[in-house]
C-alpha positions as CSV (number, residue, x, y, z in Angstrom):
1,A,99.8,161.9,84.9
2,Q,99.4,165.4,86.2
3,D,102.6,166.7,84.5
4,P,101.5,168.0,81.1
5,E,105.1,167.7,79.8
6,T,105.0,163.9,80.1
7,P,104.0,162.4,76.7
8,P,101.2,159.8,76.5
9,N,103.5,157.0,75.3
10,V,105.6,157.5,78.5
11,L,102.5,157.4,80.7
12,L,101.4,154.2,79.0
13,S,104.8,152.5,79.3
14,V,105.1,153.4,83.0
15,Y,101.6,152.1,83.6
16,D,102.3,148.8,81.8
17,E,105.6,148.3,83.6
18,G,103.9,149.1,87.0
19,R,101.1,146.6,86.3
20,Q,103.6,143.8,86.0
21,H,104.9,144.5,89.5
22,I,101.7,145.3,91.4
23,S,99.7,142.3,92.6
24,D,96.9,144.3,94.3
25,P,94.0,144.8,91.9
26,S,92.7,147.8,93.8
27,V,96.0,149.7,93.2
28,V,96.0,148.8,89.5
29,H,92.4,150.0,89.3
30,F,93.3,153.3,91.0
31,A,96.3,153.7,88.6
32,T,94.0,153.0,85.6
33,F,91.7,155.9,86.5
34,L,94.7,158.2,87.0
35,L,96.0,157.2,83.6
36,I,92.6,157.7,81.9
37,K,92.4,161.2,83.5
38,G,96.0,162.0,82.4
39,L,95.3,160.8,78.8
40,M,92.1,163.0,78.7
41,R,94.2,166.0,79.7
42,R,96.5,165.3,76.7
43,R,93.5,164.6,74.4
44,S,95.0,161.1,73.7
45,L,91.5,159.6,73.3
46,K,92.2,156.5,71.3
47,E,94.5,155.2,74.1
48,I,91.7,155.5,76.6
49,V,89.4,152.9,74.8
50,P,91.2,149.8,76.1
51,L,91.5,151.3,79.6
52,L,87.7,151.9,79.7
53,A,87.2,148.3,78.6
54,D,89.3,147.2,81.6
55,V,87.4,149.2,84.2
56,M,83.8,148.8,82.8
57,P,83.2,145.3,84.3
58,H,83.6,147.0,87.7
59,K,81.0,149.8,87.0
60,D,78.8,148.6,89.9
61,N,81.6,149.5,92.3
62,F,82.6,152.9,90.9
63,S,83.0,155.7,93.3
64,T,81.6,159.1,92.4
65,S,85.0,160.3,91.1
66,Q,85.6,157.1,89.1
67,L,82.2,157.4,87.5
68,T,82.8,161.0,86.7
69,I,86.1,160.1,84.9
70,V,84.3,157.4,82.9
71,V,81.4,159.6,82.0
72,E,83.8,162.4,80.9
73,A,85.9,159.9,78.9
74,M,82.9,158.3,77.1
75,T,81.6,161.8,76.2
76,M,85.0,162.9,74.9
77,L,85.1,159.7,72.8
78,G,81.8,160.7,71.1
79,R,79.6,158.4,73.2
80,P,77.6,160.8,75.3
81,D,74.6,158.4,74.9
82,A,76.5,155.6,76.7
83,A,77.7,158.1,79.4
84,F,74.1,159.3,79.9
85,H,72.9,155.6,80.1
86,L,75.6,154.8,82.6
87,M,74.6,157.7,84.8
88,R,70.9,156.7,84.6
89,Q,71.8,153.2,85.7
90,S,73.8,154.6,88.6
91,L,71.0,156.8,89.9
92,A,69.7,154.4,92.6
93,R,73.2,153.8,94.0
94,T,74.5,155.5,97.1
95,I,78.0,155.6,98.7
96,K,78.8,155.8,102.4
97,T,80.8,158.9,103.5
98,S,83.4,158.7,106.2
99,S,80.7,159.7,108.8
100,G,78.7,156.7,107.7
101,T,75.8,158.5,106.0
102,A,74.7,157.4,102.5
103,V,74.8,160.0,99.7
104,P,73.8,159.6,96.1
105,L,76.5,158.5,93.7
106,I,75.5,161.1,91.2
107,D,76.3,164.7,92.2
108,T,76.3,168.1,90.6
109,Q,80.0,168.0,89.8
110,M,79.5,164.8,87.8
111,I,76.7,166.5,85.8
112,N,78.9,169.5,85.3
113,S,81.7,167.3,83.9
114,F,79.3,165.7,81.6
115,M,78.0,169.1,80.3
116,I,81.6,170.3,79.8
117,G,82.3,167.2,77.8
118,L,79.2,167.8,75.7
119,L,80.4,171.3,75.1
120,R,83.8,170.1,74.0
121,I,82.3,167.7,71.5
122,G,80.1,170.5,70.0
123,R,76.8,169.7,71.6
124,P,75.6,172.9,73.2
125,D,72.0,171.9,72.5
126,T,72.3,168.9,74.8
127,V,74.0,171.1,77.5
128,F,70.8,173.2,77.5
129,Y,68.7,170.0,77.8
130,I,70.8,168.6,80.7
131,W,70.6,172.0,82.5
132,D,66.8,172.1,82.1
133,T,66.3,168.5,83.3
134,M,69.1,168.1,85.9
135,P,66.8,168.1,89.0
136,R,64.2,165.9,87.4
137,I,66.5,163.3,85.8
138,F,69.4,163.2,88.1
139,G,67.9,164.6,91.4
140,V,70.6,167.2,91.7
141,E,70.4,171.0,91.7
142,P,72.5,173.1,89.3
143,S,75.3,175.1,90.8
144,A,77.0,178.4,89.8
145,V,79.4,176.3,87.8
146,S,76.5,174.7,86.0
147,F,75.2,178.1,85.1
148,A,78.6,179.2,83.9
149,I,78.7,176.1,81.6
150,V,75.3,177.0,80.2
151,L,76.4,180.5,79.5
152,K,79.5,179.2,77.7
153,A,77.2,176.9,75.8
154,A,75.1,179.9,74.8
155,R,78.2,181.7,73.5
156,V,79.2,178.6,71.5
157,A,75.7,178.1,70.2
158,R,75.5,181.7,69.1
159,K,78.3,180.8,66.7
160,C,76.4,177.7,65.5
161,E,73.7,178.5,63.0
162,G,70.3,178.3,64.6
163,T,71.2,176.1,67.6
164,L,70.7,178.9,70.2
165,Q,67.5,180.1,68.6
166,V,66.0,176.6,68.6
167,A,67.1,176.0,72.2
168,L,65.6,179.3,73.3
169,E,62.4,178.4,71.5
170,D,62.3,175.0,73.2
171,F,62.6,176.7,76.6
172,G,59.9,179.2,75.8
173,L,62.4,182.1,75.7
174,R,61.7,183.2,72.1
175,H,60.7,186.7,73.3
176,I,64.3,187.6,74.1
177,L,65.3,187.3,70.5
178,P,64.4,190.1,68.0
179,S,61.4,188.9,66.1
180,S,63.1,189.0,62.7
181,V,66.0,186.9,63.9
182,A,63.7,184.4,65.7
183,S,61.5,183.9,62.7
184,S,64.3,183.5,60.1
185,E,66.3,181.2,62.3
186,L,63.4,179.0,63.3
187,E,62.2,178.7,59.7
188,R,65.6,177.3,58.7
């Protein structure tokens, strides 16, 4: 799945063949997540839909990395609302580390993956919202990577008509725009 030269149809056939020979459901589950990640790298999104349907009944047992993969896949499939809802449902869950301590299932890396997915589907406005509400909604603090994603969203939004200006207005940052630009963009 990590070799970008392997075409999606080969990945799927190896996966299907392997499933027939593996009786351990946890190994199949692990392989399914690897395949989803590999298909996302290849932008083979339509092939991911049945795989997500296979893993979603086990959502209450997802690890942080598995939930991150599902959130990223849902977002790339144009369902960021479902990804957001799944993360909100998972907020109260914790996982035990190897040292035995419980840590929240949702982490900054997951939120960063969600924001990257939002950016890829052309939703820089939502990236700004997630950045602004990350500590309140998800209980995690933004990282340097989060900030880099927001900066990239600002560059993308600058190309989108009015999105950056409206986002800046929403965050009370209108004063950094020239007054003529701010007025004309917000009027539109």
